[in-house]
N, C-alpha and C positions, 0 to 999 in steps of 0.2 A: 395476607395478600401474597401472591407468588413473587412479586418483585422483591419482597423482604427475605425470602427464603435463602437466597445466596449469601446475604449478609449474615444471617444467623449461622450458616455453616462456616463462614470465614471468620466469625468472631469479631465483628465490628468494622470492617473495611481495611484493616491492616495498616494503620497510619504509621506504625513503627517502621514498616518496610519502605514507606515513601520517604521517611526522614533519613534512612541509613545512608552512609557514605558508600559509593560504589567501590567495590574491591573484588578481586577474583575470589569466588567462593571456594571453600575446601570441598574435596570430593564427597559425594553423598555416601553415608555409611549404610549401605543396603545390600551388601553381597554382590555377586557378579551380575552383569547385565542380563536382561531377560533373553536376548537373542544376539547372536553375532551380527556384525555389520554385513549387509549384503555385499556381494562381490563388486558391484559397481562403485562402492564407496572406497574400495581398497586403494586404487591407484588411478583415478581419472586424471587426465591432463588438466592443469590449472592455467587459465588465461593469465598472462602477466599484467596485473592491474595495480601494482604498487602496494599490495597487501601481503603481509607475512602470513604463514600458516597459523600462527597463534592469533593474530588479529582476525582472520577469517573465522576461526573457531569461535571467538568471542562474539562476533556478529551473528553467527549461526545460532548460538545457544544461550545468550544472555537474556534473562527475563526482563520484560518491559512492564509487567503488571496485569497481563491477561490471566484470567482464572477460569480455565475450561473445565477441569475435573481434578479431584485428588489424584496425585501421581500413581499411587498404589492401585486405585480403582482402574485407571486407564490401562495400565499394563496387564491387568488381570481380566478385563472385561471380555466377554465372548461376543462374537458377531451374532446378529439377529438371525441369520440363516444357518446357525450352528456350523459355520465353516471354520471354526477355530478361533484363536484370540484376535480381537479386533486390531490390536496394536502390532501384530506380527508384520514384519516387512513385506511378506508376500501379499498381505491385504492392503497395507498403506501405499504400496507402490502403484496399486490400481488407480489411485487418485492423482498420480503424477508427482508424488512426493519424492524427495531426494535424500540421500544419506551421505554423511561425511564423518570422519573421526573428530573427536573434540580436542585433539592435540594435547592431551594430558591435563586439560583445564579442570576436569571433574564436573563440567557443566552438563554433561549428557550421560548420566550413569546407566540409563536403560537402552542406550543405542537407538534413540528415537530419531525421526527424520529431522533434517535441517528446519529450523524455525519452530521447533517444539522445545520449550524451555521450562525448567523446573524452578519454581519460586522458592527462595530459601526459608520463607516463613513456614512454620509448622503449626497446625491447628488441632485442637482436641478432637479425637475421634476420626480424623481424616489424615493427619500428617501433612506434608507439603503438597501443594497443588502444582499442576502444570498448565501451560497455556501456549498460545501462539505468539510469535514475534513477526516483525516485518520480513524477516529472512525467509519465512515460509512461502511468501508470494513474490519475493524479490531476489531469489537465487535461481539462476537458470543453469540448464545443462543442455548442450547440443551434442550431436554426433557429427563428426567430420569424417566422411567415408567410413562410417561405422564405428569410429573410435570416439569415446566420450570426452567432452571438454567442458569443465565447469566454469561458469561465468558469474562471478559475484555481482549482485546488483541488477542482474538481468531479469526480465519477466519469467516467472516460474510456469510450469505446466500444471500447477495445482488446480484440481477441480474442487474448489472450496465448498460449493453448494451441495454437491453429492456427498462429500466427506461429512459435512455437518448433519445432513439428513440421515445417513447411515449410522452415524454415531448415536443420534437420538433414538433410532430404531433399536439399536443394541441396548441402550439404557432402558427403554420401555419394556423390551422383552425380558430383561433381568428383573425389573420391578414387578412384573406380572407372574413370574415363574419362581416358586419357592426353591426348586432344585438349582436353578441358575444362581439365585441369591446365596444359597448355601455354598455352592462351589466358589463364588466370588469371596465370601467371608473367609473361607478356608485359605484362599490364596493370599489375602491381605492380612491374615493373622488375627482375625477376630471371630466373634460368634454371629450367627444369623440374627439373633435377637438384638445384639448391639448394633449391627449394621443396618437393620431394616428401617428404623425411623429416619436415620440420616439419609439413606439412599432414597427413601420415598420422597423426602423433601427435595433432594436433588432432581429426581425424575420429574417432579411437578414443574420445577424451574426449567429443566431441559425441554419438556414438552411445550411450554409456553414460548420459550425462545425459538424453538424450531417452527412453531406455528406462525409466529410474528414475522419471521424472516424467510418463510417458504416463498421462493421466487415465482413471480408471474411469468417470467421468461427464463428458460433454461440457459444457464451460462456455458456449461461445458468447461473444457480445459482452458486455463490461462485468462479467465475473466471472472469478475464478480461485480455486483452492484454495491461497491464498498460504501459509497456515500449514502445510499438508501439504507444499508444495514446500520451505519453510524447514527443516522437520524432516528431510526426505530429504537436503537439502544438508548439514545438520549431522551426521547419524548415518550417512550412507552416503558421500557425496562427500568430506567433509572429515575424517572420522574415520580416523585411521591405525591400522587394525585389519585382521586377516585377512579375505579375501573372504567367508568363511562368516559372520563377524560382520556385515559390511555387508549381506549378502543377507538375514540374519535381521531386520535393522532396516528394510528397505525395505518401503514400502507405496505402492500406487498412489493418487495424490490422488483423492478421491471425494466431496468436499464443497465445490463451488465456492460462493463468496460474492461479493457485490457489492463493488466498490471504494468505501470510505467517503469522504465529503468531508473536507477538511482545515481549513476555517475553524473556529476555536475549538479545534482539536486540541491545540495547546500548552498550553491552559488547562484541559483536561479531566484528571481524575485517572486515568482509564483510557481506552483508545482502541479496541482491537480489538473485533470482534464478540463473541468470548469474552474477557473482560477479563483477559488473561494478562500484560500488561506495563504498568507505570505509568511506567517510565523512558523518556523520549523517545529517549535515545541507544541504549538497549537495543532499543526498538521499531524504530528506523531501521537499526541494525546487523543485526538479523534480516532486515529487508527487503533490504539489500544482499546478504547471504549467500544469500538465496533466489533472487536474480536474477543469478547468475553471479559473485558475489564469491567470494573464496577465504579460507580460514582453516586454520591448522595445529592440529588437535586431536590432539596427539601425547603421547608418554609423558614423564614427568618426566625431566629431564636434557637435553632438547632446548632449546638456548638460544633458539630461535624458537618455543617452545610458545605457542600462542594468538595468534601473529602473524597478521595478516590483510591483505587488500588494502583494507579499509575506510578511507576518507579522513575521519577523525574531525573534523578542523577544518572541512571542508566541511559535515559534518552539523551542527556547531554554528552555522555561518553560516545554513544552511537553516532551522533551527529559529527563529532570530531573524527571518528573512524571513516565516515562516508566522505568527508572532505579529502581524504587521501586516495579515494578510489578513482581509478582512471578507466576510460572506455577500453573494452577488450580489443587488442590488435587483431587485424585480419590474419588468419592462419595461413600464411603464404606457403609454408612448406607442404601443407596438405592440400590446399585448394588452389595453389598457383599464384605466381607473382602478379602484382598489379601492373598493368600496361600503362606506362607513364604518358604516352601520347594520348591514349584514350582518356586517361585520368584528367589531363589538362583540358580536353574538350568537355568532359563532364563538369569540371569546376566552372568553366565559362557558362555552361547552360544553367548550373545551379545558381550562380551569382546573378544571372539575368532573370531567372524565373522563380527562385525559391527563397532567397535570403531576405526578401522584403518581409517575410513572415518568420522564417526559421533562422535564428541567430547562429552564426558559426564563428569560430576563432579566426582572427582576433576579434573578440566579442564587442558588440555595442554594450556599454555598461551604464548603470544608473548614475545619476549625478551624486557625488560624494556628500553634498549638502542634504541629501534625503535621508541619511542614516545618522544615528546617534553619534557614532564614532568615526564618521567619514568613510566607512567601508563602501565599496561598490559591488553591485551584483549584476549578473547577466540579465539583460532585458528580455522579457518574454512577451510575445504577441498574443493578444486575445482577439481572435478573428471572429467577427459576427457570423452566426449560423446562416444568415441570409447571404453571406459572401461565399463561405466554404460549401454550403449546401449538403453537408453530411447529415446522417440520421439525427433528427432533433429529439428523439425520445428521452435521452439523458437530461437535456435541459428542461424539457417539459415536465419530467417527473419531479424535478426540484421546484420549478416555478409554480406548479399547480398544487403544491402541498402547503397547506396551512395547519398550524399547530396551536392547540390550546395550551396555555402556559401554566395553569394551575398555581402552585406556590411561587412561581417565578414571575408573576404578572408585573410586579412593580419594576423589577430590573429589566424586563423585556419590553416595557412600555405599552403593555396592553394584555387583555385576556386571550387574544389570538393574534399570532404573528406569522409571517412567511417562514418557511422552513430555513432559509439561509440565516435569518435573524436568530431563530432558536439555536441553530448550530453555533454561530459565532459568539453569541452572548453566553451560552452555557459553557462552551469549551473555554472561553476566556476566563470565566470565574473559576473553573476547575484548575486551570493552569496557574492563575494568580494565587489561589489557595495552596495548591500543591508545591509550587516552587518556593513559596514563603516557608511552608512547613519543612521542606527539604533543606532549608538554609542556603539556597543557591545565591551566590553573590551576583552583583550586576556584571562584573567581568565574565563570570562563568556563563551567564545567560547571553551576553553579547557574543561569546565564542560559539554559541549554537547558531548564530545568524540573527539573533534578536536585535542586532544593530539596525535591521531594516525598519524597526519601529520609528515613527516620526519623531524628530527632535522637538523640544519645546520651542515656542515662538521666541524669536530673537531678531535683532537688527539685521543680521546677515541673511535672514530669510524674508526680506522685505519685498522680494519680487518673485514672480513665478519662474520656475526652472523650466527651460525648454524641454520638450519631449524628445524621444529618440528619433532616429532617421527613418525608421520603418513605420508604415502607415498605421498598423494596428498594435503597436507596442503599448504596454500599460502606461496610463497617465501617471503623473507624479502622485503617488498614493498619499502624500502629505497635504494635498489640496482638498478643499471643500467647494461646493457649487458656486459660492460667491467670490471665489478666488482668494479668500483669506487662508492663513495658515492655521492649523490646529494649535490649540494652546496647551495640549498635554499629549504625551506619547499615546499612540494608537497602533496596535499591531494588526488589526483586522480591517483596514480601511479599503474594503473592496469597492471599486467603482461599480455603480449599478449596471452598466452595460455588460459587465462580465457575465451576468446571468443569462445573457443571450449570446455568449461567445464560447469558442473552444480554444484551448491553448495550442499554440504551435511552438514546440520546443526545439532545442539544438539537435542536429542530425549527426550525432556521434555514436559509433558502435551499433548502428541500427541493424546491421547484418544479423545480429543475434537476438532481435527483439520482435520478430513477426509473430502473428499476423498484424496488419497495419490498419490505420484509422483508429479512432478512439474506441470503437466497438469491436475491433478485431475482425472486420468483415472482408478484408482484402488479403489474400495469402502471401503475395510477394510484392516487392517494390516495382517490378516490371508491370504487374497488373495495376498497381496504383498509378503508374505513369501512363497507362493506356486509357482510352476513352471509357467512361463508366459502363457503357453498353457492352464492352468487350470483356469485362471482368467476370470471373467464374460466379455462376449463380449458386452453386453448391460446391463445397470442398470439405476436407477432413482435417481436424485439428487434434494435436497431441503427438504427432511425429516430431522427433527432435533432429532428424537428419537435415543438414543445411543444403539448400538448393543454391549452388554458387553462381548459376547463370542468371536466374531471375531474382535472386537475393531474397531469401525467406526460408521457410521450411517446406520440405516435400509434403504435398497436401493430397496425395491420391488415397483412395479408399483402402483401409486395412482394419482388421478386427481390433477392437479395443479403442479405436479413435472416436472422436465426436463429430457427427455430421452437422456441419454449419450451413444452414439454409438462409440465404440472404433475403428471402421473401417474407420471413417471419418478422413480427413487430420488434423493433429495436435492432434488427440485424441488417438494415439496408446498407448496401455497398456503393451507393450513389454519392455524388459530390466530389469535392477536391479535383475538379476538372481543370487542371492548370497545365500549361499557360492558357490564358484567356484567348489568345490569338489562334489557338488550335493545338491539337495533340502533337507531341513530339513524334518524330519518325522512329521506327524500331531501332535503327542504329544510334539515334540520339538517346533513347531510353537506356540502351546498354552502356553508353558513355557515362551517363549520370550514375548508373549502378557501379561502374568502375570507380568513380570518384567517391561514392558513398561507402564503398568497402573500407576506406580509410581516408577521410578528408584531410588528414594531417600528413599523409605519407610523403609528399614532396613539397611540404610547406613548413620550413623550420620556424618561421615567425608565428604561424598559427599554433604549432606544437608548443612553443615557448609560452604563448598566451594561455594555453590550457594548463600548463604547469604552475602558473601563478596562483597563489593562495591568498 
């Protein structure tokens, strides 16, 4: 079966890698890098976000457990169109990928893009593998009057779907062409006869992965249907079930969403656009499994049941790094100082019209009794789709998806379950198995934010805890429908109404995060504050130049950009028509923009609240 091929190549799931303590790896012994870093990586300005150069490099290149391809194969593979090496910077930059030095860490021996990480495990016949990390989709770069500025934790311009499709095309072209395979074998230091069976196995897996995740809706730059890809990975690629079961579970990803920003993410009680996971380890495990990680969703009796390639200790380290990350400051020297009077007017308008859903410093926080160790988190609103009226495709794609459970039927509670149940139960078991095998202690897990797991029942939890002050903020996740407290910790206690809701998060650093709405259908904040009928029907995505007036990216037509048509399925730019009393006047919209350039600029108390950890 194709789903087993990748495990055969990897030599059983690499449990040793999951158990290893995280430590800075030694430089890879492979000779010089394949190519020099592109000029853009040499000296971009770096937004001051409380990260050192070393920490940023570790975030960019530390492996999380993704297994995309053997490292040697990737750097030697030819493009399908015979346009040279697939991994050459001139090719990879076409997908919006970024480059940066690895700061002497030895984590990036081939000068690959940010978010491409080499796993330290070495396998017979292939050597070490490389894969993607969250940095590929969550490291941004803008240009400020033509000068590049890197912003860590910001949405990337990465066109993931096109990259994955073109990579598979290159793999299939090599598998079909003996001359290509011979050249590849020569470059990786082996013979065609030795390489051919391994590469044929990999090509079969690659073709199946590409077919399963071929999107029904074109994403373009800065978007991907991440949850759809994760669900396909879990229920099709990783589920040890007959082909008929896998095929019944399969759905083409059809609801691309924007990559969210990462600053404050470890402090938020819910993270995704549909608030489906409150556990940071669960959230990041799903991300790894969605981008070429491996997991064994097998029957009872398998000693490696729920084993995975996920590097849990690295996930713990990354969550600690992200707690230090701050929103990018507005580049006043290049784009102009913030007008305080206009800022004050904007703050008043935001407080009156926006903070009922969007939490801002000083934050409304969860009750300390809701967490195991008394820690508090930033409360997040889950706004019903019937209220915000934005494109519902993302929610419908999840809610209309039912999955056959195969060997997981007993723990899933049935032979067929809704997709959110399959996601939460399978990921929870992978996490519990992986963290136990990694030897992670309770304090280490709590440090990742797992404190938001519900505490056991006790006398001090004998009454319900009041909700937040905002209408749509998440209920106490430690409650159940009859008002009783749970009797054991539960990390994935998603209120059912969340599946009909969209997350409204903090509005910090958003000047570097456009386009806007969950599906990226509105190019600027000014357009978002305008009546929906006035928003652009078509605009162009992929330009990194900041529009300092409307707050977003310049979105006029240019060669190499993606044409975003809001009339296509999943791309609607309607909804979010606030305030309900009527649209803001143009001058008011500009005042709100002035405030959103930096909501902390003239508010020391709010800035101090953000610095609290």
